[in-house]
Every structure is written in C-alpha cells, then in structure tokens.
LONU-889158 format. One record per residue (C-alpha): x, y, z; residue in one letter. Coordinates in steps of 0.1 Angstrom, whole numbers, plus 5000, padded with zeros to 4 digits. Layout:
<palums>
XYZA ...
</palums>
This chain:
<palums>
303908598299M 300708748287E 301009118276N 304709088271T 305909268239F 309009368221W 309409738229I 311110028211W 311010408209Y 307510488197P 307310538159G 310610378151D 309010048141F 306710228117E 309510448102L 311710148097Y 309109938080H 307810238060A 311310288047M 311409928035K 308009958020Q 308610288002N 311810157988F 310309827975S 308909957942R 310409787911V 309609877876E 310909707844R 314209607860G 315009917881F 314210017916G 312210337923W 312410457959P 309710697969A 310711057960F 309811227993W 311911278025K 312710938041S 312410958078E 315010778099G 314610568130F 316610628161R 319910438164N 320410488201R 317710448228V 317210378265A 314310168276L 313410198313R 311110078341R 311110108379V 309809818400Y 309009788437E 309909418443L 308609228472E 311108948467Q 314008848445E 313108778409T 314808688376S 314508808341F 316408798307T 316709078281V 316808998244F 317709258218S 318709308182N 321209578192A 324509618209V 324309738245G 323709628280H 321209618309V 321809848338L 320209748371V 320210018398T 319109978434W 319410188465E 323110118472N 324510028438G 324209938402E 325509668378K 325709618341K 324709288324Y 324909168288P 321909088267F 320708728268G 321908658303K 319608568332K 319608858357I 318408848393T 317209158411A 315409268443G 313809288467P 313209658470G 313109948446K 314909848413V 315410058382R 316009858349I 317610048321S 318209888287I 320810078267H 320709978230A 322210098198G 321909958162C 323110078129V 321109848106E 317709888121A 315710038150F 316909908184P 314309708203C 314209468233A 312209188248Y 312209138286V 311208788297Q 310308728334G 307508648358E 307508998374V 309909198353I 308909188317H 308509428288S 305009578285D 303409918277K 304410058311S 308010098301W 309410428288T 311810518261A 314410798257E 316410908227D 318711138247Y 317111448231S 313511458244Q 311811368277P 310910998283A 307810878265V 305710548266P 307310278245V 306010158212G 304709798208V 303009588181C 300509318190K 302109088164Y 305509078183F 305008908216T 307608628216K 311408638223P 312308438192E 310708698169Q 312508968151D 310509298149P 312509408119T 311009128099V 307209108093W 306108758087E 303208738063Y 300608458062T 301108248031E 298708048009K 299507837979E 297307927949C 297107697918K 296507837883P 293007827870V 294107817834N 297407727816I 297707787778T 300507777753E 300808107734V 303508307716N 306008017720G 305608017757G 303207937786V 300608177799L 299308107835V 296108267848E 295208287885F 291708317898E 292208677909T 295008927914E 297408837942L 300508967959T 302508647954A 305808477948A 305508287915V 307107937918Y 308507767887V 309807417888N 311407247858D 309806907857K 312706757837K 315306867862G 317307067837S 319307377846D 317407597822K 317007957834V 313408077829Y 312208437826E 308808507842V 306708807832F 304008897858C 301109127850G 297909257864E 296309187831S 296908927803E 297909217780D 300609317804E 302008967810A 302308907772L 303909247764D 307609167771L 308709527764E 306209707786H 305509457814C 306309597848Y 307709277864Y 310109027849S 312008787871W 314308487870Q 313308247898P 315808197926D 317807877918P 317307737953V 313707827962T 312507837926K 310508147936R 310308487920C 310208797942P 306708867956C 304809107934C 301309187920A 300308907897V 297108787879R 298808647848F 302308507844A 304008437810F 307108227805I 308608247770P 310307967752D 308607697772C 305907427770K 303207357796A 304507007800E 308007137809D 307107327841V 305107327873E 303807677881I 302107797912T 301908117933A 302408167970F 300108447981Y 301508658009Q 299208868031Y 298308998065V 295508778078D 292909028092F 289908848106P 286708868086K 284309088105R 281909208077A 279809058049S 277109168025F 274708978003K 271509107987S 269209027959N 271309257937D 274109037923E 276009327908K 276209497943L 277209167958N 280109137933K 281109507939I 281309447976W 283409127972D 285809277947V 286109597968A 286909377998E 289609187980H 291009507966T 291209658001F 292709348017R 295409337991L 296309697998C 296209638036S 299509508048G 301709658075I 300309988063F 297610098040F 299110118005L 297910287974D 298309987951G 300109647950V 301809697917K 302310067914R 303410227936D 303310007968K 303910337986W 302210488017I 300210788005W 298211008029S 295311068006G 294810697999D 295310628036A 292610878047Y 290010698026Q 291210368038S 290410468074F 286710498065F 286610158048V 288609998076N 285910108101Q 283209908084Y 285309608071L 288309518092L 287809748122A 291509718129D 292810028148P 296409918147D 296909948109I 295510298113D 298110378139Q 301010228120R 300010418088T 299610758106L 302910718124L 304710618092A 303310908072L 304011178097R 307611098105G 309611308130N 309811668139D 310911918127P 308611908097M 310412048066T 308311918037R 304611828032H 303711468036I 304311288003N 305311637991T 301511707987I 300011998006M 296511848007D 298011518020Y 299411698050S 295911818058L 294411478053F 296811348079W 295411578105V 291811488095L 292811118097G 293911148133V 290611288143L 288711028124Y 290810748140H 290010888174Y 286310918167E 286110558155V 288210388181Y 288310628211G 292110588211D 293010878233L 296410738242E 297410738206F 296011088200V 298011218230R 301111068214Q 300611238181V 299011568192Y 302411748193P 302911648157K 299511778148M 300412108163C 303812128146S 302212028112L 299712318115M 302412558125E 304412448094F 301312518073C 300912858089E 304412938077G 303112948041Q 300113168043L 299613458019D 298413808028E 294813698028N 295513418053G 295313148026F 297512838024L 299612847993V 302212607978G 305912677979R 308512577954E 308412197949N 305112157968D 302611947949W 299112087948I 297111777939Y 293411757950I 292611527920D 293611427886W 291411687870A 291511997849D 291112287873M 292512637878D 295412597903K 296612947900T 297613097934G 295612987965A 293312707956L 289812707972C 289712327978A 292912357998E 291412628020Q 288412408026M 290612128039L 292712378059F 289612508076A 288412148084A 291812088100C 291312378124W 288012218134Q 289811888139A 292412058161M 289712208183A 288011868187K 291211688195V 292411948220S 289011928237D 289211548239A 292711588256L 291211838280G 293312128266E 290412358254K 292012578229N 289612848216P 292312978192E 291612688169Y 287912788165T 288813148160E 291213058132K 288512838116Y 285913108117E 288313368103K 289413138074L 285713058066I 284913428064S 287913478040Q 286913178018I 283413308014R 284713658006K 287213557979F 285813237964Y 282013247966W 280613357932D 277013477937Q 276313477900E 277513127895K 276013007927G 279212817935A 282712837949F 285412907922I 288712717920D 290913027923S 290513407922F 294013507913E 293813417875S 290513597871G 289013297852K 286413237879R 286512867870N 284112627887V 284712257892T 283112007915R 286011967940H 285912277962A 282112267962N 282011897973I 284311988002F 282112288011A 279212058017I 281111758030L 282911958057F 279812158065H 281312488054I 278512588030A 275412748045T 272012578038A 271412838010E 274812787995E 274412407997Q 271212427977E 272812637950K 275812407948I 273712097944L 271712267916E 274512457898N 277412227902V 276711867914I 273511817892K 274912027863N 276211807835D 278112097821A 280512077850I 283111807842P 282411477859A 284711317884I 286711027867T 288710897896T 287510657923P 289510887946Y 287311187943F 284210987937N 284610887973F 284211247984F 281411327959E 279311017968L 279911068005D 278511418001M 275611297980L 274711038007C 274811308034Q 272411518014T 270011228009G 270711137972N 270910767979L 269310647948E 271810837927F 274710697946V 273410337943L 273110387905N 276510537904K 278010237922M 276309997897R 277410197867S 280910317877Y 282310017897W 280009787877G 281609937846G 285009817857M 283609467863L 282209467828E 285709547816R 287009237833G 288209387866A 288909137895V 290109427917T 289109797914F 291310037895W 293110357903E 291210547876E 288310457853F 286810657825D 283910467810P 284410657777K 288010547773A 288510287745P 289109937757V 292509917741E 293610217762E 292010107795Q 295310017812Y 297110337801D 297910617826M 300710877830Y 301710817794G 302610457803D 301210157785R 300409977818F 300810267842G 297310237857K 297210057890S 294509787886L 294309727924C 294010057943H 292910107979A 291010427971W 288710227948A 287210017977A 284810287989S 281510107980P 282009908012I 281810228032Y 278710358013F 276810038015L 277609988052A 277110338065K 274310478043Y 272410178029F 272609948059M 272410268079G 275110198105L 276210528120K 278110588152F 276810848176T 279610828203A 283310818202V 284710458200G 281510308188G 280010318223K 276710428208A 275310368173F 272110378154E 270810158126L 268510298099E 268610048070P 267110158037H 265109848029T 263310028001E 266309967978F 266409597983F 264209287980D 266509118005S 269809148022F 272008978048D 274709188063C 277109168092T 279109478103L 281709538131P 280709758160V 283509828185A 284609478197D 281309328186G 279109308156Q 275609368143V 273709138119H 270909268097L 268609058076T 265709168054W 263508928034D 261209188018G 258809178047K 260609148080D 263709318092L 265709138119K 268609288138V 270909098162E 273909238180T 276309168209N 277209538212A 275809778237E 274410118229G 272510048197G 269310208185V 267210088156L 265310358135K 262510238113V 259910468097N 260910748121G 260510538152E 263310438174C 263810148198R 266810038218K 268609728205L 269009448230E 272109228228T 271208888214S 274208738195L 
</palums>
C-alpha cells in the first residue's frame, strides 16, 4: 500500500548505519574505526497504533527481530507471531509490536489494506514517553531489510590499460567508489593483488598505497573503495579482464550550469562529482580517508545540497547520526566547534526545507547540547575546551591559548539559532537572545583590538595574534558592527600580511563572507585560481587541502603521510553554492523555499544556461549576452534586474 514504510524507533536507523559507516575505514591492511564515542541503537522497542475499525480487517507484521504482535480490544487481547496473517475488528483496536534484536536495530513492516505501518505509529523504548516512529523513503517493501542499504551499481570500463613495473596499470575516467573486478582470462587459480589509488602515484607505490586487496575467489571482486587507478603486479594485460562496479546513491539531477567560461564549467562539473561521491546514506568527509561522518564537513554540505540535490532526507540522516543519544558526554567528533556547527546545521535545514516536524524531534537535543556547552564556561562566560576536547577551527597557525575567539563567535551564533528555532516551534524563549547579547558584549570587550582594527585569536597568551578566522565569522554571522566590518575588510581580509586560507574548508567561510559583502569579482577569480589550480594539477575531484605553492611531488602529502591527503573531499564542493546563490543570484526569502528572488549577475558572463532547484520545482535561467530569460514552475519568485523587481509567473 502507498505510504507504507518499515518503521523503527526514531534515530536508530541512522545510528546503526552511522556505526557501520564510521567503522568502515581501512588503511594499508588494518581497520581504523572512528575515534569518538559510538552511539548505540535500541535493542528493545514497542511500536504502537490505535485504530477505530468499521469492519473486520487483516494484516501481517514482518520484522527482523524476535518478538510478537499484541492485539488489544475492549474485552481482551491476544499475541501473534511475526509473519502470520492477523484478523482484527470491528471496533477500537490497539496494535502493539514488541521487538528485540541484538545484532541490529529492531524494525517492523505492517502490511494490510487498513492496518499498515506509516508515520502515524509511535515508538517506545521503555524509558521515555512515546514518540513518532522513524521511517526512510527508501524502505517501503516487506521483502527489504532496513539494516542493508542497497546502492545503485554501474559498470565502468577502464579508459587506459598499460603494462608498467612488471604489472598492469588500469586507469578509470574519474575517481569512483567501486569494487574492482579481476577475471583471469586463462582460467588459472592465480591469486592477484590489486593496489587501488586516488592517483597513479599511489597505485604504483606498493608500500604506501592505502588499499591493497585480493579479489574474492567467487565474485572476483575487491571490496568497494575509492579508486581512480588500479595496479596489479606480476601480470600482463592479456592475462586479465579488469573493470569496476561503481556503487552510489542515485540522487536525481536537479541542477546544471554552463557558461562561456569553460574553466567555471569544469569547476562546477568536478565539484558536483566530488559532492555526489561524498553523498551516500550520509554526507561523508571523503571517500578514501576517512569515510567518516564529520559535523564540520556536513555543515558545508547542507549549503551545497540546497542548490544541487535539494534532498532533505540526507540532511536529516546526517544530523541524527552525528548527534546520537542523550545524555551528551563528549563533543560531536570530539571537536568543540563541530558541536556548534550541528546546532547551526539544524537551523539551516529548517530554513531550507521548512521541516518543522524534524526540528520538533531534535529540539530537545539542541537544548541538551547547549546545556552541555554551558557546563564548560570560564569566569568570563566563554566556552573553553576540556581535557581531550579538540579545538579545531581550521588547519592553520593560530593562537589557541585559552578561550578562542572563533569559538565564541560560533557559540553566539548558536544562541541566535536557538532563539529562531524556539520561535518557529512557538516556544518564544527570550533567554536565548539575552545570552546572545551578553556573549557578544564580552567578545567585543575581550577580543576586539582597536589598534589592530580586528578581533584577536586569544587574549590569555598576551600575543594579540590576528588571523582571518574569527574575523570572517564576525562578518559572516553578523556580529561585527558596520564600522568593525569595514576595518576587518581593510586590516585583515585585504591584508596580504595576514596568512591566507589554504583549505577549501575555510575558503568556504571566507568566500561566503566576501560574497555577502559584495566582493563578487574577487570570489570569481579565487574560484578560477584556487579550484582551477587543482584542475591544473590533474584533479578529477576536489581535494581536502590545496596549497598552490606546494611542490608537485608533495601535492598528495598530508598529516606526515605520503598519500594522506583526501583527493575527494565534500568540503571542496562549495563553488556550486557560490555560483548558484551569488552569481546566478538565487536567494530564498521565506522558510522552505516558499518565496525566492533571482538577481543574476550577468555582467560576469557572456552567456550562461543554469537550472536550479526551488522547493519541489526548479528555475531555469539563460543569458545570451543580450537577453535574460527565466522560466520556473515554482510559486513565490521575484526577478531583480537593475534594481527593478517583477513577479515571476510559472511557465515550465
């Protein structure tokens, strides 16, 4: 029946699959499970629903667990095993599914014309009040197993096969997450070793290559991994048939961009491929290293997702997986700023999709996270790290002594987010705004350096060191006054003496801030030089880090590791966001995309043809150097050209 789902205790699906994902990292023959607290799913749940039946009806319950179905009516009750057809009614009937499972989260599927499992059921874990069940749009059939995610698969043939170093080197058109298949054409029982790399250098370096596998003797496949090149030693090309089975989540294509600028076109295409590779059940950091769910990477992915996939479900799954259960005992990913980005991510998700039901579900966890943070404030009201907390912000040389200014900027932004979310839920909590204003006052008192015209990293050391990071946040989160913003732009952002940002991660924040302050030409040139610089180095996906000054022979090095740099990293896909929001000028003016405005900057292009998602619809913009045409099937659009506004009529 339509709208019938597998159901479970909300969050358990995400926690189970997150555990599998975060334990999937393999490096040079050993496993490397994520080093943070691993949240467990519930082993014992009850799933319930009450029906008022006009007549007798039948249903069947399927489950992965041990347990039973309890049917209760006015004068009695009866237990039934899973998998057996049950008849109930007429009258008021209460259905209770009691399920327990050691190996995975217990879930159930109820099949019937009247009685069936949908979002109206509730779940209990015997410790908290009943809550609405969790579902996933991909699990709607009784024969499915929600503990197994079935990826779409595509066979990809090599584009180049060469014999080198006594073996065979295979090149695929681009980087993939794939299972490499090796078939011995001669039918021998020879055992092959396959070295998979994101680069040719890695695949040929048998000592330092991250992945080396022996194909399964039955399927002839290696485990799925990140691969662009595969090398098989002691082998000739005529001996083997080699291919790759690309495995991915098939998100529909909802956005495209082409212009007269071929470099920008290539940047968009490579950013899209990078982002899709890193978008599976969850948003991942990278597909070789780490394959983990990181909150900072996820936060930026939410912005790209809005303009590329516009898929709210992967946002939800990622947020639920990251936060875990209460009580909160450690920061998300052990990183203090990543806990804060989770709160900001919930607000952004709500503003993009208007998903009040989800916000209502996670709001208690937002509150408990902020209470957890308040447990580590210093005497000035600043958030400080505890033992074993990771104060990250960025891979950069900054003064991290004591309370770090950038962390306080994020903490203040979180109080604003809490105020907005509580307002949306109708809870109106003025305490959040009071805490925000008090913290901003303290930030300005302790961190603003009038002589330097900037916010310093930290005051405790006495160094009065200035980097870009806190100052970028000050403008991005509208903390700096107009006067302070002007000084920051002059003394920090446009000051070459202040060390430049070298990670795509923090380039996202800096370029977003520069777009907001009208520096579009600078941002366009930065995209061409920075992301274009990676393309010139041979990138087919965008990297975790890129320093244009680094020697070519060291371009894959990171963390003191010969191939430690991830060459396909979600946080490097941000050009999609910049081009869509600021250059195509698509900005949303109401929650859930119910109202939007288009202000395309045609002055930067001779021509373009761009399609972008808007709520459940889309908008299509074309510019030929003379005429701008806009078509949309979404309501609530306004086109702004040369300061004039006109309402967009639906035409697609």
